[in-house]
C-alpha positions in Angstrom: 18.8 37.8 60.8 15.2 37.3 59.5 15.7 36.3 55.3 12.2 35.5 53.1 12.0 31.9 51.9 13.7 31.5 48.6 11.7 28.8 46.9 9.1 31.8 46.5 11.4 33.1 43.9 13.5 30.4 42.9 13.8 30.1 39.1 13.3 28.4 37.1 10.0 27.5 37.3 10.2 23.9 39.0 9.6 21.0 36.5 6.9 19.3 38.9 5.0 20.7 42.3 2.6 19.8 44.8 0.4 22.2 46.5 -0.9 21.0 49.5 -4.0 21.9 51.5 -4.9 21.7 55.3 -8.0 21.9 57.4 -7.6 22.5 61.1 -8.9 19.5 63.4 -7.0 20.3 66.7 -6.2 23.1 68.3 -4.7 21.6 71.3 -2.4 19.7 68.9 -1.1 22.8 67.0 1.6 24.2 68.5 3.5 20.3 68.5 2.4 20.0 64.8 3.9 23.2 64.1 6.9 22.2 65.5 7.4 19.5 63.2 6.7 21.6 60.5 9.4 23.3 61.0 11.7 20.9 60.9 10.1 19.2 57.6 9.7 22.6 56.0 13.1 24.2 54.5 11.8 27.2 52.7 13.5 26.4 49.9 11.5 22.9 48.1 8.4 23.3 50.5 6.7 26.6 51.0 4.8 27.1 53.4 1.6 29.3 54.2 -0.9 30.0 56.9 -4.5 31.3 56.6 -5.9 33.3 59.2 -7.7 30.5 60.7 -4.7 28.9 62.0 -3.1 32.4 62.5 -6.1 33.4 65.0 -6.0 29.6 66.8 -2.3 30.3 67.7 -4.1 33.2 69.9 -2.3 35.6 66.9 -2.6 38.1 64.3 -0.7 38.9 61.2 -1.7 42.5 59.5 -3.2 42.1 56.2 -3.7 38.5 56.4 -7.9 38.0 55.9 -10.2 35.4 54.3 -9.9 34.7 50.3 -13.0 37.1 49.1 -15.7 35.2 47.0 -16.3 37.9 44.2 -19.0 37.7 41.5 -19.6 39.6 38.5 -21.3 39.2 35.4 -21.2 36.0 34.5 -18.5 35.8 37.0 -17.9 33.7 40.1 -14.6 33.5 42.1 -15.4 31.2 44.7 -13.8 31.4 48.2 -12.1 28.0 49.4 -10.0 29.2 52.3 -7.8 26.7 54.2 -5.8 26.6 57.4 -2.5 25.9 56.5 -1.1 25.7 52.7 2.3 23.8 51.6 4.2 24.2 48.1 6.6 21.5 47.4 9.0 21.8 44.6 11.1 19.3 42.3 12.2 17.3 40.0 10.7 13.9 40.9 7.1 12.7 41.5 8.1 9.9 43.9 10.3 12.1 45.8 7.1 14.6 46.2 4.8 11.6 46.6 6.8 10.8 49.4 7.4 14.7 51.0 4.0 15.2 50.9 3.2 11.5 52.8 6.1 12.6 55.6 4.6 16.3 56.1 0.6 14.7 56.4 1.8 12.1 58.8 4.1 14.9 60.7 0.9 17.3 61.2 -2.0 14.8 62.2 -3.9 14.8 64.3 -3.9 18.6 64.4 -3.8 18.7 60.4 -5.8 16.9 57.9 -4.7 17.0 54.3 -7.8 17.9 52.2 -6.6 19.1 48.9 -3.5 18.0 46.8 -3.2 19.5 44.0 -0.4 18.4 41.2 1.6 21.0 39.0 4.2 21.1 36.6 6.2 22.6 34.1 5.2 23.0 30.1 7.6 24.2 27.9 9.4 26.9 29.9 6.7 28.4 31.8 4.0 28.3 29.4 0.1 28.0 30.3 -1.1 25.1 28.4 -3.0 27.2 26.0 0.7 27.7 24.7 1.1 31.5 25.9 3.5 32.6 28.3 3.0 32.9 31.9 4.7 35.8 34.0 5.8 37.7 31.3 5.2 40.8 33.3 7.1 40.0 36.7 9.1 42.1 38.3 13.0 41.1 38.7 15.6 40.8 41.0 15.2 44.1 43.4 12.1 44.8 42.0 10.8 41.3 42.3 12.1 41.1 46.3 10.1 45.0 46.9 6.9 43.5 45.5 6.6 40.1 47.3 8.1 40.6 50.5 7.7 42.8 53.7 10.1 45.0 54.3 9.9 46.3 58.1 11.3 46.2 61.6 8.5 43.8 63.0 10.6 40.8 64.3 8.7 37.5 62.7 7.1 39.8 59.8 9.7 41.0 58.1 10.7 38.7 55.2 7.4 37.8 55.3 5.0 37.5 52.2 1.4 36.9 51.5 0.4 34.2 48.7 -3.2 34.2 46.9 -3.9 31.0 44.9 -7.1 30.5 42.4 -7.1 26.9 40.4 -8.6 27.5 37.1 -9.9 24.9 35.0 -9.4 25.8 30.9 -11.9 24.5 28.4 -8.7 23.6 26.1 -10.8 22.3 23.1 -13.4 25.5 23.1 -10.4 27.6 22.9 -8.4 25.9 20.3 -11.4 26.1 18.0 -11.1 29.6 18.3 -9.4 31.3 15.5 -5.7 32.8 16.3 -6.5 36.2 16.3 -9.0 35.4 18.5 -7.5 33.7 21.1 -4.7 36.5 21.1 -7.3 38.9 21.7 -8.4 37.0 24.5 -4.7 37.0 26.0 -3.8 40.4 24.6 -0.5 38.8 23.6 0.3 37.2 20.2 1.5 33.4 20.9 4.1 33.4 18.0 6.1 35.4 19.5 4.5 36.9 23.1 4.4 40.2 22.0 1.6 42.5 23.4 -1.2 43.8 20.8 -2.0 47.2 21.3 -5.1 46.6 19.2 -6.2 44.2 21.7 -10.0 45.2 23.3 -9.9 46.1 26.5 -11.4 43.2 27.7 -7.5 41.2 27.4 -6.4 40.0 30.0 -3.1 42.1 29.5 -5.0 45.1 29.8 -7.4 44.1 32.5 -3.9 43.3 34.7 -1.3 45.6 33.8 0.3 46.3 37.0 1.0 49.9 36.4 -2.4 51.0 35.3 -3.5 50.9 38.9 -3.0 53.4 41.3 -1.2 52.4 43.9 0.4 50.5 41.3 -0.3 46.7 41.5 2.7 44.7 41.4 3.1 41.0 42.3 5.5 37.9 41.8 3.6 35.3 39.4 4.7 31.7 40.1 1.7 29.7 38.4 2.0 26.3 36.8 -0.4 24.0 34.5 -2.0 21.3 36.6 -4.4 18.1 34.9 -6.6 15.2 36.2 -7.7 12.8 33.4 -10.0 15.3 31.2 -9.6 18.4 33.3 -6.9 20.6 33.3 -6.2 24.5 33.5 -3.5 26.5 35.5 -2.7 27.0 39.4 -2.8 30.4 39.6 -0.1 31.6 42.2 1.1 35.2 43.4 3.2 36.4 46.5 3.3 40.1 47.4 4.0 42.6 50.3 0.2 42.9 50.9 -2.7 41.4 49.6 -4.0 44.2 48.2 -2.6 44.2 44.7 -3.9 40.7 44.0 -7.3 42.0 45.2 -7.2 44.9 43.2 -6.6 43.3 39.7 -8.9 40.2 40.9 -11.8 42.9 41.4 -10.9 44.4 37.9 -10.7 41.3 35.9 -14.3 40.0 37.3 -15.2 43.6 36.2 -16.5 45.6 39.5 -14.4 48.7 38.4 -15.7 49.2 35.4 -18.0 46.2 34.1 -15.5 45.2 31.5 -14.8 41.5 32.6 -11.8 40.0 31.6 -12.1 38.0 28.3 -10.2 35.3 30.3 -13.3 33.9 31.3 -14.6 33.1 28.2 -13.0 29.8 28.4 -11.9 29.4 31.8 -12.9 29.7 35.3 -11.5 29.2 39.1 -12.4 26.5 41.3 -10.4 27.7 44.3 -9.0 30.4 45.7 -7.3 31.0 49.3 -4.8 33.4 50.9 -1.9 32.2 52.7 0.8 34.5 55.0 4.1 33.0 54.1 6.5 33.6 57.1 10.6 34.4 56.6 13.1 32.2 57.9 15.7 32.5 60.8 18.8 30.6 61.1 17.4 28.8 58.0 14.3 27.5 59.8 10.7 28.5 59.7 10.2 31.6 61.9 7.3 31.2 63.8 7.7 33.6 66.0 4.6 35.7 65.1 2.2 32.7 66.0 4.4 32.5 69.7 5.7 29.0 68.6 
């Protein structure tokens, strides 16, 4: 029986994580590399997602998978930095994650080349570096499963999931200089107790992304984590869905493409990357790559 990669919904948010992004270098070497990947990625501590270019390189197609769109609004740019393969490693020891990522890089060569690595970590109990709790409106239990995973009778696709990833860079100094009430109105919640603010402006992030306010409703499961590199820091936004439509609807509204109102989040943060990936299901505790003819 097929099942989803359990690391997608694993709780709590991991202490440490690494996001690895690979470019396709050799189509001829790709089948052997994917077989190696099934031996190293368990779907638990290593979650795997494929970009559209890799799926096409295998002569296959996954319905609903597409390239991340470069969306621009007034003062807003959401870049597309699509890659062929994404691996999300999580654990508790940064050294162990380093060695695991090195093993993956070696096993996937020469078919795939590591082109970006972003380390992430848990802040407090799952907060953004601004101090606000992240993922408050996440669906839970059966609702989370329904939101995150494909439910059909197609072998190799049932239990799969679509991931949307953006690395956001925050202006933490600029945000810290704002009065507390202004910060709360950007987020649409009070930092002190995480309560949603009815009086927040329409540009508040919570109001821009209220999942039940879309038609159809746009529920996703968010597994975002902070990142930092020297003086730069922000959030690796990560959302899983049974399709990419819900995330894309939220991003369009955030960018002001629906009604001209831009999400206030862009006042102090901007996305540096953007990618869409298909996360295959598991079969007999291994990645089920039958949709890729592996």
